[in-house]
C-alpha positions, 0 to 999 in steps of 0.5 A, spaced: 297 469 757 293 477 758 295 482 753 288 485 751 289 493 749 283 496 747 288 502 745 291 499 739 287 497 731 284 491 732 286 487 726 280 483 722 280 479 715 283 472 714 280 466 711 274 464 713 275 459 719 269 454 717 267 449 723 263 443 720 258 440 726 262 443 732 258 439 738 260 444 744 259 452 745 266 452 748 270 450 743 267 454 739 268 460 743 276 458 744 276 457 736 273 464 736 279 466 741 285 463 737 282 466 730 282 474 734 289 472 737 291 473 730 287 477 727 282 474 723 275 474 724 270 471 719 267 464 722 262 460 719 258 455 723 256 449 719 249 445 723 253 446 730 249 441 735 247 445 741 244 451 736 246 458 735 247 463 738 250 460 744 252 462 751 257 459 753 261 460 746 261 467 747 263 466 755 270 461 752 271 466 747 275 471 753 272 477 749 273 475 743 266 479 741 268 481 734 268 474 733 263 471 735 257 476 733 259 476 726 260 468 725 255 466 720 250 459 720 250 454 715 245 448 714 251 445 709 259 446 707 256 447 700 252 453 703 258 455 707 264 456 702 259 458 696 263 465 696 270 462 696 275 461 691 281 457 694 279 452 701 283 448 705 280 442 709 284 440 715 285 433 718 290 429 721 288 421 717 291 419 711 286 419 706 286 416 699 285 421 694 287 425 689 288 432 693 294 436 694 297 434 702 301 441 705 303 443 712 300 449 715 305 454 713 305 451 706 298 452 705 297 459 708 302 462 702 298 458 697 292 462 700 297 468 699 299 467 693 292 464 690 286 468 693 283 475 690 288 476 684 294 476 688 292 481 693 293 476 698 289 479 704 285 472 705 279 474 701 276 469 698 279 464 701 277 459 707 279 452 712 274 447 712 275 443 720 271 438 721 267 435 727 271 433 734 269 425 735 270 424 726 273 429 723 271 431 716 267 427 711 270 424 704 265 428 701 266 434 705 275 433 702 273 433 695 270 440 695 277 442 697 282 444 694 288 442 698 289 438 705 293 440 710 296 436 715 299 438 722 307 436 723 304 432 730 307 425 734 304 420 729 303 416 736 299 422 739 295 426 734 289 428 737 289 436 737 281 439 738 279 444 734 281 450 738 289 448 738 287 447 730 284 453 728 290 456 733 296 453 729 292 455 723 291 463 724 298 463 727 301 461 720 297 466 717 299 471 721 306 470 721 306 469 713 303 476 712 311 478 715 314 475 709 309 479 704 307 473 700 306 474 693 305 469 687 310 468 682 304 467 676 299 471 675 293 466 676 287 470 674 281 470 679 279 464 681 271 462 680 267 462 687 265 455 689 258 455 688 259 456 681 264 450 681 259 446 684 253 447 679 258 446 674 259 439 677 252 438 678 251 440 670 256 434 668 254 429 672 247 430 670 249 430 662 252 423 664 247 420 668 243 421 662 248 416 658 249 412 664 257 414 666 255 411 673 255 404 672 255 400 676 250 403 681 253 401 687 259 405 685 256 411 683 257 415 688 264 413 688 265 415 681 262 422 682 267 423 687 273 421 684 270 426 678 269 432 683 276 430 686 279 430 678 276 436 676 277 440 683 285 440 681 284 445 676 283 450 680 278 454 674 277 461 673 270 464 672 272 465 665 273 457 664 268 454 669 263 458 663 267 455 657 267 448 661 259 449 662 258 451 654 262 444 652 257 439 657 251 443 654 253 442 647 254 435 649 247 434 651 245 438 646 248 433 641 249 427 644 243 426 649 238 430 647 239 432 639 232 437 640 229 441 634 233 446 631 232 453 633 228 451 640 229 456 646 234 454 652 229 451 657 234 451 662 240 454 665 244 449 663 243 450 655 242 457 657 250 457 660 252 455 653 249 461 649 253 466 655 259 462 654 259 463 646 258 471 648 264 471 654 269 475 653 276 472 651 280 472 656 286 469 657 287 464 662 293 461 665 
């Protein structure tokens, strides 16, 4: 359906669209077109199979050049979401995970309510879309704050990646007409990079006391722990406080270093920083 009008103001912004290991350039181009249709412009690609930039993607984008040219390339999901503070993961399969599951409209309302200190413009939010053939892995979904599923025919639930992006993009633009606002002040959520470092800090401390035992269950235990902690939606002050707790645990239970010794790692330095952080109210 033709409708490009160069005299009108181009709407951009919205949540980041993160494609994990997309295969065909044509699929990326159709995703870019869907985004442009509904005012989204932040496209992030995690290890596209056919490399980037891709001429087929640009051709399939049907003049959504601003999305294609602004696309970011990342080596892994952690890097792609590091600056985000609210992430939704789309999947059509049932997952045995302790993550909230919402429909597209409800998920978008959460994004507008929670991102960027309630301004609701999508800054700091992102949506993960998996591989065309197998979707997202459980460990990738565990990095998200919620799962999004679409109300499709249960006997034929196969959406291609551009269709899935189109549905979420449409819900985003539609929700803007409603002026969704948060009912409570949730505080500024912490960037995912800080949250992931907190996970890694805790896991290192627990490794020292042999928590992840038996060994063959270790990865599942780590995944479950991250999933449980991910439900906290921590703000920056809370992450600093928790890392201070972990560092104190390491000092007094695990390592017991000599009194007065200087911090010799980022983890120990975090504890010192947390003591001097402003005592801002949290949720």
